[in-house]
Short mmCIF file of the C-alpha atoms (twelve columns), coordinates in Angstrom:
data_MODEL
# 
_entry.id   MODEL 
# 
loop_
_atom_site.group_PDB 
_atom_site.id 
_atom_site.type_symbol 
_atom_site.label_atom_id 
_atom_site.label_alt_id 
_atom_site.label_comp_id 
_atom_site.label_asym_id 
_atom_site.label_seq_id 
_atom_site.Cartn_x 
_atom_site.Cartn_y 
_atom_site.Cartn_z 
_atom_site.pdbx_PDB_model_num 
ATOM 1  C CA . MET A 1  17.448 39.105 40.275 1 
ATOM 2  C CA . ARG A 2  18.429 38.923 43.956 1 
ATOM 3  C CA . LEU A 3  16.728 38.107 47.184 1 
ATOM 4  C CA . TYR A 4  15.991 41.167 49.456 1 
ATOM 5  C CA . LYS A 5  14.298 41.112 52.920 1 
ATOM 6  C CA . ILE A 6  11.253 43.076 53.659 1 
ATOM 7  C CA . LYS A 7  11.932 45.694 56.303 1 
ATOM 8  C CA . LYS A 8  8.566  46.971 56.761 1 
ATOM 9  C CA . ILE A 9  5.044  46.903 55.264 1 
ATOM 10 C CA . ILE A 10 4.151  50.511 54.400 1 
ATOM 11 C CA . SER A 11 0.584  49.864 52.951 1 
ATOM 12 C CA . GLU A 12 -1.186 46.993 51.138 1 
ATOM 13 C CA . ASN A 13 0.595  48.097 47.886 1 
ATOM 14 C CA . GLY A 14 3.959  49.122 49.250 1 
ATOM 15 C CA . VAL A 15 6.896  47.632 51.115 1 
ATOM 16 C CA . GLU A 16 10.146 48.913 52.384 1 
ATOM 17 C CA . LEU A 17 13.047 46.613 51.545 1 
ATOM 18 C CA . LYS A 18 16.314 46.208 53.318 1 
ATOM 19 C CA . LEU A 19 18.874 47.172 50.602 1 
ATOM 20 C CA . PRO A 20 22.611 47.648 50.647 1 
ATOM 21 C CA . MET A 21 23.966 51.082 50.860 1 
ATOM 22 C CA . SER A 22 25.556 50.833 47.537 1 
ATOM 23 C CA . MET A 23 22.187 50.814 45.770 1 
ATOM 24 C CA . LYS A 24 21.194 54.205 45.295 1 
ATOM 25 C CA . ILE A 25 17.419 53.522 44.635 1 
ATOM 26 C CA . HIS A 26 14.376 54.317 46.692 1 
ATOM 27 C CA . LEU A 27 13.596 51.618 49.567 1 
ATOM 28 C CA . VAL A 28 9.933  51.456 49.000 1 
ATOM 29 C CA . VAL A 29 8.499  49.494 46.061 1 
ATOM 30 C CA . ASN A 30 5.244  48.570 44.859 1 
ATOM 31 C CA . VAL A 31 4.247  44.873 45.688 1 
ATOM 32 C CA . SER A 32 3.314  44.391 41.867 1 
ATOM 33 C CA . ARG A 33 7.074  44.613 41.107 1 
ATOM 34 C CA . MET A 34 8.029  41.872 43.550 1 
ATOM 35 C CA . LYS A 35 7.947  38.049 43.068 1 
ATOM 36 C CA . MET A 36 7.696  35.354 45.729 1 
ATOM 37 C CA . TYR A 37 11.084 33.445 46.008 1 
ATOM 38 C CA . GLN A 38 10.973 29.997 44.548 1 
ATOM 39 C CA . LYS A 39 13.959 27.622 45.286 1 
ATOM 40 C CA . GLN A 40 15.482 26.289 42.184 1 
ATOM 41 C CA . ILE A 41 15.871 22.524 41.707 1 
ATOM 42 C CA . GLU A 42 19.250 21.118 41.216 1 
ATOM 43 C CA . GLU A 43 19.122 20.679 37.375 1 
ATOM 44 C CA . GLN A 44 17.920 24.370 37.110 1 
ATOM 45 C CA . LYS A 45 20.479 26.132 39.075 1 
ATOM 46 C CA . LYS A 46 22.489 28.965 37.439 1 
ATOM 47 C CA . ILE A 47 26.230 29.225 37.583 1 
ATOM 48 C CA . PRO A 48 26.902 32.665 39.245 1 
ATOM 49 C CA . SER A 49 29.030 35.072 37.304 1 
ATOM 50 C CA . SER A 50 32.554 35.357 38.368 1 
ATOM 51 C CA . LEU A 51 33.302 38.339 40.669 1 
ATOM 52 C CA . VAL A 52 36.287 40.712 40.425 1 
ATOM 53 C CA . LYS A 53 37.326 43.297 43.064 1 
ATOM 54 C CA . ILE A 54 38.010 46.791 41.861 1 
ATOM 55 C CA . ASN A 55 39.087 49.275 44.411 1 
ATOM 56 C CA . GLY A 56 37.946 46.894 47.200 1 
ATOM 57 C CA . GLU A 57 34.446 46.787 45.603 1 
ATOM 58 C CA . LYS A 58 32.934 43.344 44.116 1 
ATOM 59 C CA . GLU A 59 31.990 43.797 40.497 1 
ATOM 60 C CA . TYR A 60 30.868 41.288 37.944 1 
ATOM 61 C CA . LYS A 61 32.663 40.385 34.728 1 
ATOM 62 C CA . PHE A 62 30.490 40.380 31.563 1 
ATOM 63 C CA . GLU A 63 31.013 39.120 27.963 1 
ATOM 64 C CA . LYS A 64 29.126 41.561 26.064 1 
ATOM 65 C CA . ILE A 65 26.351 44.207 26.253 1 
ATOM 66 C CA . LEU A 66 23.126 43.043 24.787 1 
ATOM 67 C CA . ASN A 67 21.354 46.262 24.456 1 
ATOM 68 C CA . LYS A 68 22.032 50.114 24.924 1 
ATOM 69 C CA . ARG A 69 20.026 53.297 24.474 1 
ATOM 70 C CA . ASP A 70 20.567 56.955 25.175 1 
ATOM 71 C CA . VAL A 71 18.399 58.592 27.768 1 
ATOM 72 C CA . GLY A 72 18.938 62.229 28.386 1 
ATOM 73 C CA . GLY A 73 22.299 61.950 26.661 1 
ATOM 74 C CA . LYS A 74 23.477 59.360 28.846 1 
ATOM 75 C CA . PRO A 75 23.943 55.714 27.962 1 
ATOM 76 C CA . LYS A 76 21.552 53.160 29.561 1 
ATOM 77 C CA . TYR A 77 22.492 49.532 29.356 1 
# 
């Protein structure tokens, strides 16, 4: 989960988010899908995954895939 800024309030149920261009999803989301940011206390901080650069783009390394299913003949992770 990441933090994204609210660009514009569309209605009482929808907001437009400021997302990076690399994310190919709709910018408007329902507020029921959002959570208020809560700062973590020092003992709870997660160690971020290590980043690797491939073709100039940042990507995360992962150890294993926990779940996979096929939807419309394509794998979903």
